[in-house]
KOLZAMI-803492 format. One line per 8 residues: number of its first residue (from 1); their letters; for each residue x, y, z of N, C-alpha, C, CB. Coordinates in pm, 1 decimal. Glycine has a CB too. Layout:
# residues N
NUM	a	X,Y,Z,X,Y,Z,X,Y,Z,X,Y,Z; ...
# end
This chain:
# residues 213
1	msdverit	-3099.5,-1334.8,3691.4,-3052.2,-1308.3,3555.2,-3095.7,-1422.5,3464.1,-2897.0,-1291.2,3552.0; -3155.1,-1387.5,3352.0,-3203.2,-1489.1,3259.3,-3088.2,-1551.1,3181.8,-3305.1,-1429.4,3163.2; -3116.4,-1662.9,3114.8,-3014.5,-1729.3,3033.2,-2968.0,-1638.7,2919.3,-3068.9,-1861.6,2976.7; -3062.9,-1565.5,2861.3,-3028.0,-1476.0,2750.8,-2931.0,-1368.8,2798.2,-3154.5,-1411.0,2691.4; -2956.2,-1313.6,2917.8,-2868.1,-1210.1,2971.1,-2729.6,-1264.7,3001.3,-2928.2,-1149.3,3096.6; -2724.5,-1388.7,3056.1,-2594.5,-1449.6,3086.1,-2515.9,-1476.4,2958.7,-2613.0,-1580.0,3164.4; -2584.3,-1527.1,2855.1,-2517.1,-1554.9,2728.2,-2469.0,-1425.4,2664.5,-2611.2,-1630.0,2632.0; -2554.1,-1321.7,2669.7,-2515.6,-1191.7,2614.8,-2394.0,-1135.6,2686.8,-2632.1,-1093.1,2624.2
9	glineiyd	-2392.7,-1148.6,2819.9,-2278.7,-1101.0,2898.4,-2152.1,-1175.6,2863.0,-2306.6,-1115.0,3046.8; -2163.6,-1307.2,2843.5,-2047.8,-1389.0,2807.7,-1994.0,-1349.9,2671.1,-2084.5,-1537.6,2809.2; -2084.2,-1328.0,2575.7,-2042.2,-1287.4,2441.6,-1969.9,-1153.7,2447.3,-2163.3,-1278.8,2346.7; -2022.1,-1061.1,2526.4,-1958.4,-929.6,2539.8,-1819.0,-940.8,2600.3,-2044.7,-837.2,2625.7; -1802.2,-1029.3,2700.2,-1671.2,-1048.8,2762.0,-1572.1,-1105.4,2661.8,-1682.1,-1141.4,2883.3; -1616.8,-1202.2,2582.0,-1530.0,-1261.9,2480.3,-1491.6,-1156.9,2376.0,-1599.8,-1382.5,2412.5; -1590.3,-1077.0,2335.2,-1564.9,-972.1,2236.3,-1463.1,-871.8,2289.5,-1695.6,-900.2,2198.8; -1481.4,-827.6,2412.9,-1390.2,-728.6,2470.2,-1248.9,-784.3,2484.1,-1441.4,-682.2,2606.4
17	aalaalge	-1237.1,-911.8,2523.2,-1105.3,-973.3,2537.4,-1036.3,-985.3,2402.0,-1117.3,-1111.6,2603.2; -1114.0,-1024.8,2300.5,-1057.4,-1036.2,2165.7,-1014.9,-899.3,2113.4,-1159.2,-1100.6,2069.3; -1096.8,-797.3,2141.4,-1065.0,-662.7,2096.1,-937.0,-611.1,2161.5,-1181.0,-568.3,2125.6; -922.2,-639.5,2291.7,-801.4,-596.8,2362.4,-678.4,-666.9,2306.1,-814.1,-625.0,2513.0; -691.4,-797.5,2276.1,-579.0,-872.6,2220.1,-541.9,-821.0,2082.6,-612.4,-1021.0,2212.6; -643.3,-791.1,1999.9,-616.2,-737.8,1866.5,-549.4,-600.5,1874.7,-746.0,-728.6,1785.3; -592.6,-520.1,1971.7,-531.5,-389.3,1989.3,-384.3,-400.5,2024.8,-604.6,-311.5,2096.3; -349.8,-498.5,2108.1,-209.4,-517.5,2145.7,-127.7,-562.3,2024.8,-196.9,-620.9,2259.9
25	vferlsta	-183.9,-653.2,1945.8,-115.3,-698.5,1824.5,-95.9,-581.7,1728.2,-194.7,-812.3,1755.8; -199.5,-500.0,1712.2,-195.4,-384.5,1623.1,-80.4,-291.1,1660.2,-328.5,-308.8,1627.7; -62.8,-265.4,1788.5,42.1,-173.3,1831.3,181.5,-232.8,1812.8,21.3,-134.9,1976.7; 191.6,-365.0,1811.0,322.4,-429.3,1797.6,361.4,-457.3,1653.4,323.8,-557.4,1874.8; 272.0,-431.3,1560.0,302.5,-457.3,1419.2,418.3,-370.6,1372.3,179.0,-432.3,1331.7; 504.1,-428.7,1287.9,609.5,-350.0,1223.7,555.5,-278.6,1100.5,728.4,-439.8,1185.3; 438.6,-324.5,1053.2,372.3,-260.4,940.2,295.1,-138.4,989.6,277.7,-359.8,867.6; 302.4,-30.1,914.9,232.0,92.3,951.7,84.1,80.4,916.9,294.3,214.2,881.0
33	vafldrdg	-1.9,113.3,1013.1,-146.5,107.1,992.5,-209.9,232.5,1051.6,-207.2,-21.7,1057.0; -295.2,297.3,972.4,-367.4,415.8,1019.3,-513.5,404.4,978.1,-304.1,546.6,962.5; -604.2,443.2,1067.6,-748.2,440.5,1040.5,-799.5,583.8,1029.0,-825.1,363.0,1152.4; -885.1,607.8,928.4,-938.8,741.2,902.5,-1090.6,739.2,908.5,-891.6,793.3,765.9; -1149.2,852.9,951.9,-1293.9,863.5,951.1,-1340.0,918.2,816.0,-1343.0,953.6,1067.1; -1469.3,938.8,800.8,-1523.0,977.4,669.7,-1480.6,1117.4,626.0,-1673.6,969.8,672.3; -1430.6,1198.0,719.3,-1378.3,1329.7,684.7,-1228.6,1325.3,654.3,-1405.3,1428.0,797.7; -1170.6,1205.8,658.8,-1028.2,1192.2,632.1,-940.2,1221.3,751.6,-989.9,1281.6,521.3
41	rlihanlp	-1001.5,1239.9,868.5,-924.6,1268.2,988.6,-871.2,1139.4,1049.8,-1010.0,1343.9,1090.2; -755.1,1149.8,1109.8,-691.0,1033.8,1170.2,-764.1,993.2,1297.0,-543.7,1063.0,1200.6; -804.8,866.0,1303.2,-864.9,811.1,1424.3,-757.3,751.5,1513.4,-970.6,705.0,1389.5; -671.8,670.8,1451.5,-562.5,610.1,1527.9,-454.6,562.6,1432.0,-613.9,492.1,1615.3; -331.1,572.3,1475.2,-216.9,521.7,1398.7,-123.6,450.8,1495.1,-142.4,637.1,1322.9; -71.5,335.9,1453.0,27.2,270.6,1538.2,161.9,341.7,1522.4,39.7,119.0,1502.9; 261.3,298.6,1599.2,389.3,369.1,1601.3,455.4,378.4,1463.9,482.9,300.9,1697.0; 463.9,269.0,1385.2,525.4,281.5,1252.4,454.2,383.5,1163.8,526.3,146.6,1183.1
49	aaqllams	321.0,390.6,1171.2,247.1,488.0,1091.6,277.7,629.9,1138.2,96.3,460.8,1099.7; 286.3,649.4,1268.5,319.6,781.1,1322.3,458.7,824.5,1277.5,311.3,780.1,1475.4; 551.7,729.8,1271.7,687.3,761.9,1227.9,689.2,800.8,1080.5,781.0,643.2,1252.2; 611.5,730.0,998.0,604.7,764.5,855.3,544.8,903.6,836.1,521.5,659.9,778.1; 444.1,936.3,914.8,383.8,1069.3,905.7,483.4,1177.4,946.8,258.2,1077.2,993.5; 565.1,1144.3,1045.8,665.5,1241.5,1091.1,772.8,1263.8,984.8,730.5,1194.2,1222.1; 811.2,1156.5,913.6,915.3,1168.9,810.2,862.1,1232.2,683.5,974.3,1032.8,777.8; 729.9,1214.8,656.9,662.7,1278.9,543.7,719.3,1237.1,408.7,671.9,1428.1,557.3
57	evlswsgg	767.0,1112.8,396.6,817.5,1063.4,268.7,715.4,975.3,197.4,946.5,986.1,289.8; 640.3,898.0,272.4,538.8,809.0,215.3,399.4,861.6,249.0,556.5,663.9,268.0; 381.2,903.5,373.0,257.7,966.2,419.1,290.7,1106.7,466.9,189.9,882.6,532.5; 197.3,1197.4,446.8,220.0,1334.6,491.1,90.0,1390.6,547.4,272.7,1423.3,374.5; 101.6,1506.7,610.8,-15.9,1576.8,661.6,-59.5,1680.2,559.5,13.2,1643.5,798.6; -188.7,1682.3,527.7,-244.4,1781.0,435.9,-372.6,1835.0,498.1,-271.4,1719.1,294.0; -368.2,1960.3,538.5,-484.2,2017.4,605.3,-516.2,1947.3,735.3,-603.2,2012.3,515.0; -411.6,1897.2,802.1,-431.5,1827.5,928.7,-481.5,1685.3,913.5,-526.9,1903.5,1012.6
65	kprprder	-475.2,1632.1,790.7,-523.9,1496.5,765.2,-414.2,1413.5,698.9,-650.9,1499.4,676.4; -403.9,1283.9,733.9,-302.1,1199.1,670.0,-333.6,1180.3,521.6,-293.5,1061.4,740.7; -228.9,1179.1,439.8,-249.2,1162.5,296.5,-128.9,1092.5,235.0,-273.3,1298.7,228.5; -152.6,990.7,150.7,-41.0,925.1,82.6,27.0,1020.2,-14.6,-89.2,800.1,8.5; 158.1,1007.9,-28.1,231.4,1087.5,-125.9,200.4,1043.0,-268.4,381.1,1078.3,-99.7; 175.8,913.2,-285.0,148.1,860.4,-418.6,14.1,913.8,-468.5,148.0,705.2,-417.7; 10.9,963.4,-591.6,-108.8,1026.6,-645.7,-223.4,927.7,-662.4,-77.7,1091.5,-778.6; -194.1,806.8,-710.1,-300.3,707.8,-729.0,-360.6,666.9,-595.5,-246.5,584.3,-802.3
73	aaahldai	-274.3,646.0,-496.4,-323.2,608.6,-363.9,-408.1,720.0,-303.8,-205.9,575.3,-270.9; -363.4,844.6,-320.2,-437.9,958.6,-267.2,-574.1,971.8,-335.3,-357.3,1088.0,-285.0; -577.2,951.1,-467.1,-702.8,961.4,-541.1,-800.7,852.8,-498.0,-677.1,952.2,-691.8; -749.1,730.9,-474.5,-836.2,621.3,-431.6,-891.5,649.7,-292.3,-759.8,486.7,-432.8; -807.5,703.0,-206.0,-853.5,739.3,-72.4,-961.5,846.7,-80.8,-736.0,788.1,13.9; -942.2,946.7,-166.0,-1042.1,1052.3,-183.4,-1175.8,994.1,-228.2,-993.0,1156.2,-285.2; -1171.6,895.4,-318.8,-1295.0,833.2,-367.8,-1367.3,760.3,-255.4,-1264.4,735.8,-482.5; -1291.3,691.9,-171.1,-1351.2,620.6,-57.9,-1417.7,719.0,38.5,-1244.2,537.0,16.2
81	laaalrge	-1347.7,826.5,70.7,-1400.4,924.4,165.7,-1522.5,995.6,109.0,-1292.7,1026.5,202.5; -1518.6,1028.8,-20.0,-1632.1,1096.7,-82.6,-1755.9,1007.9,-80.9,-1597.9,1137.0,-226.9; -1738.0,879.1,-110.6,-1851.1,786.7,-108.5,-1906.1,772.1,32.7,-1809.8,649.8,-163.8; -1816.3,767.0,131.0,-1860.6,754.0,269.9,-1940.2,876.7,313.9,-1740.1,733.4,362.7; -1896.0,995.8,271.8,-1967.8,1118.4,308.3,-2107.4,1121.6,246.6,-1888.3,1241.7,263.9; -2120.7,1065.3,126.6,-2251.0,1063.0,60.6,-2338.1,948.1,110.6,-2233.1,1052.2,-90.0; -2278.7,862.2,193.2,-2353.1,746.6,242.0,-2371.4,639.6,137.8,-2486.1,789.1,292.2; -2286.0,641.1,36.3,-2296.0,543.3,-72.1,-2204.8,424.6,-45.7,-2261.0,608.0,-206.7
89	alpgchal	-2226.8,319.0,-124.2,-2138.6,203.5,-116.4,-1999.1,246.8,-158.1,-2190.1,86.9,-205.6; -1898.0,192.4,-92.9,-1761.7,230.5,-123.3,-1725.4,185.3,-264.5,-1664.5,171.0,-20.3; -1641.6,259.3,-335.4,-1614.3,235.3,-477.2,-1555.3,97.6,-504.4,-1520.6,340.6,-529.4; -1641.9,8.9,-551.6,-1594.4,-124.6,-586.9,-1562.5,-211.2,-466.3,-1473.1,-113.7,-672.9; -1566.9,-151.1,-346.7,-1534.1,-224.4,-223.8,-1402.5,-299.3,-238.6,-1646.6,-322.7,-187.9; -1305.4,-236.2,-301.3,-1178.3,-303.0,-320.9,-1064.4,-216.0,-269.4,-1157.6,-336.7,-468.8; -955.2,-282.4,-244.0,-835.6,-212.1,-198.0,-746.3,-180.0,-317.4,-758.5,-296.8,-93.1; -664.7,-78.9,-300.3,-564.5,-44.2,-401.4,-427.3,-56.5,-338.0,-587.2,100.1,-458.1
97	svvhctpn	-335.9,-119.5,-408.6,-197.7,-132.2,-361.6,-104.8,-72.6,-466.1,-160.9,-281.3,-333.3; -16.1,15.2,-423.2,79.5,77.1,-513.4,218.2,70.7,-450.6,39.4,223.7,-545.0; 318.7,71.3,-536.5,457.0,75.3,-490.6,503.9,219.8,-493.3,548.9,-15.2,-578.4; 552.5,268.6,-380.7,598.7,406.5,-370.1,747.8,406.8,-338.6,519.2,483.9,-261.4; 824.2,484.0,-414.7,968.2,494.8,-392.8,997.6,622.3,-314.6,1045.5,493.9,-527.9; 1069.4,608.8,-204.0,1106.8,723.6,-122.7,1225.1,795.3,-188.4,1142.0,679.8,22.6; 1258.8,916.1,-143.3,1376.0,985.9,-198.6,1505.5,906.9,-184.1,1392.2,1119.8,-131.2; 1507.8,810.8,-90.1,1626.8,726.7,-71.8,1618.2,597.3,-151.1,1646.5,694.8,75.4
105	dermtvhi	1523.0,592.8,-247.7,1502.6,474.7,-333.1,1458.9,351.4,-254.5,1630.0,443.1,-408.7; 1397.4,372.3,-138.9,1340.5,260.1,-64.4,1198.9,237.5,-115.2,1341.7,287.0,90.4; 1167.8,115.3,-152.4,1036.3,85.2,-208.1,940.6,39.8,-97.1,1047.6,-23.4,-317.8; 828.0,109.5,-87.9,725.9,78.1,10.6,596.5,45.6,-63.1,705.7,196.1,110.9; 521.5,-50.1,-11.2,391.7,-83.4,-68.3,284.0,-14.8,14.6,369.5,-238.0,-72.9; 205.3,69.3,-50.9,98.6,143.9,16.2,-35.4,81.4,-21.9,102.6,296.2,-22.2; -111.0,39.4,77.4,-242.9,-19.4,56.2,-349.5,77.0,107.6,-254.6,-157.6,126.8; -450.9,103.4,26.6,-564.8,184.8,66.9,-687.0,93.7,70.5,-586.6,306.6,-30.5
113	lplaagkc	-746.0,76.5,188.4,-855.9,-17.4,205.3,-982.4,53.5,251.2,-817.8,-126.0,304.7; -1094.7,30.7,180.6,-1223.2,76.2,234.0,-1267.2,-19.6,344.1,-1331.2,85.0,121.5; -1328.9,33.4,446.2,-1377.0,-49.7,556.6,-1528.8,-56.8,553.3,-1328.4,5.5,692.7; -1581.9,-172.7,589.9,-1726.0,-193.1,585.8,-1796.3,-91.8,674.7,-1761.8,-335.9,628.8; -1903.3,-34.2,623.0,-1980.1,63.6,699.6,-2082.9,-8.9,784.0,-2048.6,166.7,606.5; -2038.0,-63.7,894.5,-2127.6,-137.1,982.5,-2171.9,-53.2,1099.6,-2061.4,-262.5,1032.1; -2230.8,-117.0,1198.8,-2272.7,-49.7,1319.7,-2179.3,-88.9,1432.9,-2418.9,-83.6,1354.3; -2144.3,8.3,1516.7,-2063.3,-22.8,1633.1,-2145.6,-104.3,1731.1,-2010.3,105.6,1699.7
121	rgtatpca	-2081.4,-197.5,1795.0,-2152.1,-285.3,1887.0,-2218.5,-204.3,1997.4,-2056.4,-388.9,1947.0; -2348.0,-228.6,2015.9,-2420.0,-164.4,2123.4,-2466.9,-23.3,2091.9,-2335.4,-161.7,2243.1; -2447.1,23.3,1966.5,-2490.1,158.6,1930.2,-2567.4,153.5,1800.2,-2369.1,254.3,1917.7; -2634.6,262.0,1768.6,-2709.3,270.2,1642.5,-2637.2,356.4,1540.6,-2849.1,325.4,1667.0; -2514.6,401.0,1572.9,-2438.7,488.0,1483.3,-2335.9,408.2,1406.3,-2370.4,600.2,1561.4; -2302.5,454.2,1285.8,-2202.2,382.3,1206.1,-2065.2,388.1,1273.9,-2193.6,441.7,1063.4; -1984.6,285.7,1249.8,-1848.2,284.8,1301.3,-1770.9,400.2,1236.6,-1778.1,147.2,1273.4; -1681.0,459.5,1311.8,-1613.2,581.1,1267.5,-1517.5,555.5,1151.8,-1537.8,643.0,1382.9
129	avaaiivs	-1441.6,447.5,1157.5,-1338.2,423.8,1056.9,-1400.0,377.9,925.6,-1237.3,319.9,1106.9; -1369.7,449.7,817.5,-1419.5,410.7,686.1,-1306.2,373.4,591.7,-1502.0,522.8,626.0; -1182.3,401.4,631.0,-1068.2,370.2,544.3,-945.3,340.2,628.8,-1039.3,487.1,446.9; -859.4,256.6,574.9,-732.5,224.9,640.5,-619.4,244.1,540.9,-732.7,79.7,696.5; -509.7,298.4,590.5,-387.0,309.2,511.8,-285.4,215.4,574.2,-333.2,457.1,506.8; -233.9,123.2,494.8,-134.9,26.8,542.2,-10.2,40.3,456.6,-190.4,-119.1,537.5; 104.3,53.8,520.5,229.9,71.5,448.0,329.8,-32.2,496.9,286.1,215.7,466.6; 384.7,-107.5,404.5,483.9,-208.5,439.3,603.9,-196.2,348.8,424.6,-349.2,430.3
137	qqtldlpq	718.2,-234.3,400.9,840.1,-233.3,320.1,829.6,-344.7,218.3,968.0,-249.7,408.3; 865.2,-313.2,95.7,849.4,-410.7,-11.8,959.9,-514.5,-5.5,849.4,-341.3,-148.6; 917.7,-639.2,16.4,1012.9,-750.4,17.2,965.6,-851.3,-87.7,1024.0,-817.1,161.1; 1019.8,-839.8,-203.7,976.8,-922.6,-316.0,1080.3,-1027.9,-350.4,948.7,-836.4,-437.5; 1034.2,-1138.6,-401.3,1122.5,-1237.5,-460.7,1150.1,-1187.7,-602.5,1058.9,-1384.1,-459.4; 1247.6,-1097.4,-614.6,1269.5,-1027.9,-740.9,1297.4,-1122.2,-858.0,1383.6,-931.9,-726.1; 1386.4,-1222.4,-844.8,1411.0,-1310.6,-959.9,1284.3,-1380.0,-1009.3,1514.5,-1415.2,-923.5; 1199.8,-1426.5,-916.1,1076.9,-1494.4,-957.2,980.8,-1396.7,-1025.0,1008.9,-1560.1,-835.8
145	rlqsaakl	968.1,-1273.7,-969.7,880.5,-1174.2,-1031.1,931.2,-1135.1,-1169.8,869.8,-1050.0,-941.6; 1063.1,-1122.4,-1182.6,1120.5,-1087.8,-1312.9,1096.1,-1197.9,-1415.1,1270.6,-1061.4,-1299.7; 1108.5,-1321.6,-1370.0,1084.6,-1433.6,-1460.2,939.3,-1433.4,-1508.2,1118.0,-1567.0,-1390.5; 846.6,-1406.2,-1417.3,705.2,-1399.4,-1454.4,679.7,-1283.6,-1549.5,617.5,-1385.3,-1329.6; 741.9,-1168.2,-1520.6,724.6,-1052.1,-1606.2,782.3,-1076.5,-1745.0,789.7,-930.0,-1543.1; 896.0,-1145.2,-1749.7,958.8,-1174.4,-1878.5,868.4,-1259.9,-1966.4,1092.6,-1244.7,-1857.6; 801.5,-1356.3,-1905.3,709.6,-1441.8,-1981.4,586.3,-1363.1,-2024.0,668.0,-1564.8,-1898.0; 533.6,-1282.2,-1931.4,410.2,-1209.2,-1958.2,428.0,-1103.2,-2066.1,359.9,-1144.6,-1831.3
153	yaltpaes	543.5,-1033.3,-2062.3,565.3,-921.3,-2154.7,667.3,-951.5,-2264.0,610.3,-800.4,-2077.7; 708.3,-1078.2,-2273.0,802.7,-1121.0,-2377.3,932.0,-1040.9,-2373.6,738.5,-1108.1,-2515.0; 988.2,-1025.7,-2253.6,1115.7,-955.7,-2239.9,1229.6,-1046.9,-2283.4,1137.0,-908.0,-2094.5; 1328.9,-990.3,-2349.2,1446.7,-1067.5,-2387.0,1535.6,-1085.9,-2264.2,1524.8,-997.5,-2502.3; 1629.0,-1181.0,-2269.5,1721.8,-1197.5,-2156.1,1798.0,-1069.5,-2124.8,1820.9,-1309.4,-2185.0; 1839.5,-995.8,-2227.6,1913.1,-871.7,-2205.1,1825.5,-767.7,-2136.5,1966.3,-816.5,-2337.3; 1700.5,-758.2,-2179.4,1607.6,-663.2,-2117.9,1580.6,-699.7,-1972.5,1475.9,-658.4,-2196.2; 1566.6,-829.8,-1946.4,1542.8,-874.8,-1808.9,1661.0,-842.3,-1719.3,1514.8,-1025.1,-1805.8
161	rvvgvllt	1783.7,-858.1,-1771.0,1902.6,-827.2,-1691.1,1906.6,-678.3,-1656.8,2031.0,-868.4,-1766.7; 1874.3,-594.7,-1754.4,1874.6,-450.1,-1730.1,1770.8,-413.9,-1624.4,1847.0,-372.6,-1860.9; 1650.0,-467.7,-1638.0,1544.8,-439.4,-1539.9,1586.0,-486.7,-1401.1,1412.9,-506.4,-1581.5; 1644.9,-607.0,-1393.8,1686.0,-661.1,-1264.8,1785.8,-572.5,-1193.3,1744.6,-797.7,-1282.8; 1880.5,-518.0,-1267.7,1981.6,-430.9,-1206.6,1920.1,-296.6,-1166.9,2099.8,-408.7,-1303.6; 1836.6,-240.2,-1253.4,1776.1,-110.2,-1223.5,1683.4,-117.6,-1101.5,1698.2,-59.2,-1345.3; 1616.4,-230.3,-1083.2,1524.3,-242.8,-970.0,1596.4,-258.4,-837.2,1432.4,-360.3,-991.2; 1725.9,-278.9,-840.2,1801.4,-281.9,-714.8,1838.8,-140.8,-669.7,1927.9,-367.4,-730.7
169	gctiggaa	1803.1,-41.2,-751.1,1832.5,97.6,-714.4,1944.7,159.3,-794.2,1866.2,105.4,-570.3; 2000.9,86.3,-889.8,2110.2,139.5,-971.3,2060.5,248.4,-1065.8,2176.8,27.0,-1051.2; 2147.1,341.4,-1094.5,2120.9,441.0,-1197.7,2150.0,378.8,-1334.3,2207.0,569.6,-1175.0; 2120.6,454.8,-1439.0,2151.9,408.2,-1574.3,2301.9,380.4,-1586.2,2107.4,512.8,-1680.4; 2383.7,474.5,-1536.9,2528.3,456.5,-1543.0,2574.7,338.1,-1460.8,2598.1,581.3,-1496.1; 2515.5,322.9,-1341.4,2552.2,210.0,-1256.2,2515.5,77.1,-1318.7,2485.9,222.5,-1121.4; 2400.0,72.6,-1383.4,2358.5,-49.6,-1451.6,2452.0,-82.3,-1567.0,2215.2,-36.2,-1502.6; 2493.8,20.3,-1639.6,2585.4,-0.6,-1751.5,2717.0,-58.9,-1702.7,2610.2,130.9,-1826.5
177	ralgikea	2769.6,-3.8,-1592.4,2896.6,-56.1,-1538.1,2879.9,-197.3,-1485.1,2949.3,35.0,-1426.4; 2766.4,-224.0,-1418.1,2744.4,-357.2,-1361.4,2731.0,-463.4,-1469.5,2620.1,-357.1,-1274.0; 2672.6,-425.8,-1583.2,2649.1,-522.1,-1690.8,2758.2,-519.6,-1796.5,2515.9,-495.4,-1755.7; 2848.5,-422.7,-1787.5,2956.5,-414.5,-1884.4,2911.0,-372.0,-2021.8,3025.0,-545.0,-1894.1; 2809.5,-284.3,-2026.6,2758.9,-236.7,-2154.9,2753.7,-83.3,-2151.0,2617.2,-297.7,-2186.2; 2721.6,-22.6,-2263.2,2714.8,122.3,-2270.8,2583.9,174.3,-2211.9,2729.7,168.3,-2415.5; 2588.2,299.0,-2164.2,2467.2,360.2,-2109.9,2358.0,368.2,-2216.5,2498.0,500.2,-2054.8; 2398.2,395.8,-2339.8,2300.7,404.6,-2448.7,2228.0,271.5,-2467.3,2369.9,446.0,-2579.9
185	tvkthlqh	2302.2,160.8,-2447.4,2241.0,28.7,-2460.6,2140.5,4.9,-2349.0,2348.2,-81.1,-2459.6; 2175.7,47.7,-2227.2,2082.6,34.4,-2114.6,1954.7,112.0,-2143.6,2147.4,84.7,-1983.1; 1970.2,234.4,-2192.3,1853.7,317.9,-2222.1,1767.0,255.5,-2331.2,1898.4,458.2,-2264.5; 1832.3,194.8,-2431.6,1757.3,130.3,-2539.7,1675.9,13.4,-2486.4,1852.4,82.4,-2650.5; 1741.0,-72.2,-2405.0,1669.4,-186.7,-2346.6,1554.8,-138.9,-2258.5,1765.6,-275.4,-2264.6; 1581.2,-34.1,-2179.7,1478.7,16.5,-2089.2,1359.2,71.0,-2166.7,1536.7,125.0,-1998.5; 1385.1,139.8,-2274.9,1276.1,192.5,-2357.1,1193.4,79.0,-2416.0,1331.3,281.6,-2469.5; 1260.2,-28.0,-2459.4,1187.5,-144.9,-2511.8,1098.9,-205.2,-2402.5,1286.9,-252.0,-2565.9
193	vfdktgtr	1151.0,-210.7,-2279.5,1072.8,-265.6,-2167.6,953.5,-175.1,-2137.5,1161.5,-281.7,-2040.8; 975.8,-42.9,-2140.5,865.0,51.0,-2120.9,755.0,25.6,-2224.4,915.4,197.6,-2130.5; 795.7,10.1,-2350.3,698.3,-10.2,-2457.8,620.8,-140.3,-2438.1,768.6,-11.1,-2594.2; 689.5,-244.8,-2397.0,624.5,-375.3,-2381.3,531.0,-379.6,-2260.6,729.5,-484.3,-2368.2; 568.1,-309.2,-2155.2,488.7,-314.5,-2031.5,388.6,-200.4,-2021.1,580.2,-311.8,-1910.9; 391.9,-107.7,-2116.1,298.6,3.9,-2111.9,328.9,103.0,-2001.5,160.0,-47.0,-2095.6; 454.8,114.7,-1963.9,495.7,209.6,-1859.8,585.9,316.7,-1921.3,569.3,136.2,-1743.1; 609.2,423.1,-1842.1,692.9,532.1,-1890.3,798.1,574.8,-1789.1,607.3,649.9,-1926.5
201	rqvdlaqr	784.8,527.9,-1666.1,879.6,565.0,-1561.1,926.5,439.1,-1488.6,815.4,665.6,-1461.0; 1045.2,447.0,-1430.6,1097.5,330.2,-1360.4,1011.7,294.3,-1240.4,1240.5,354.9,-1316.1; 952.7,395.0,-1172.5,868.4,364.9,-1057.5,743.6,288.1,-1101.6,828.9,494.6,-984.3; 687.9,323.3,-1219.5,572.1,249.8,-1270.7,612.0,107.8,-1311.7,509.5,324.4,-1390.6; 732.1,95.9,-1367.9,781.5,-36.7,-1405.9,800.5,-124.1,-1281.5,914.7,-24.8,-1484.2; 855.3,-66.2,-1174.6,873.0,-141.4,-1050.5,740.8,-192.0,-997.3,941.2,-55.7,-945.7; 638.4,-107.7,-1006.7,506.8,-148.7,-960.6,450.2,-261.5,-1048.6,411.2,-28.2,-959.9; 472.5,-250.2,-1178.7,424.7,-353.5,-1270.3,492.7,-486.1,-1242.3,448.4,-311.9,-1415.4
209	iaqca	623.6,-484.4,-1215.7,696.4,-607.0,-1183.5,647.3,-663.2,-1050.4,848.7,-580.6,-1178.3; 619.6,-574.6,-954.3,571.9,-619.2,-822.3,439.9,-693.1,-831.1,557.0,-500.6,-728.7; 358.8,-661.7,-933.9,229.0,-723.9,-947.3,235.3,-858.5,-1018.6,136.4,-632.1,-1020.6; 353.6,-895.1,-1066.2,369.3,-1023.4,-1136.5,391.0,-1133.9,-1034.9,487.8,-1018.3,-1237.6; 301.8,-1231.2,-1032.7,312.6,-1341.8,-935.8,394.3,-1453.4,-995.9,172.7,-1394.2,-893.9
# end
């Protein structure tokens, strides 16, 4: 056996060991991860992703293919898959992250990632996975994000208090009781916040606040 063959064999052993270790880590993640091929078909999903698909609140099955419930996330995924089918560069080669609220008001962050169209090791065919869907429970430092948003959008202290209470899952009435003000006042502050942040729905506002570092 030549030196080149021995080195190649060693590299392959290291690669296989690393791949096996990464696979074990992938299966143990609490974050949901699913890989899709260029036709949008599921290649593999870890247990959290499979559970989300079964619950159909954040991810659902559409025509036998996984699909985000969020419209923006679904549209971005469609763009990635369409580009992959045409053999074109993926759109902007960037990921999209959106905040999705479940029917139980649980906020989840959905990430749609294009994957590099490389070659599988030892083959001349492209790697199957062209997109990944990653879903994690949103754990934000809300006071810090609110403070950043207040500076960025010139929110008043009263507006910031209303937003802070509403983002905990309170209704308009619940926010009014928690703050000791009238529901009409909460609605007025919320409308001012919508106008300043360029949003129209509380879910869009939550996403805008989540993006404030």
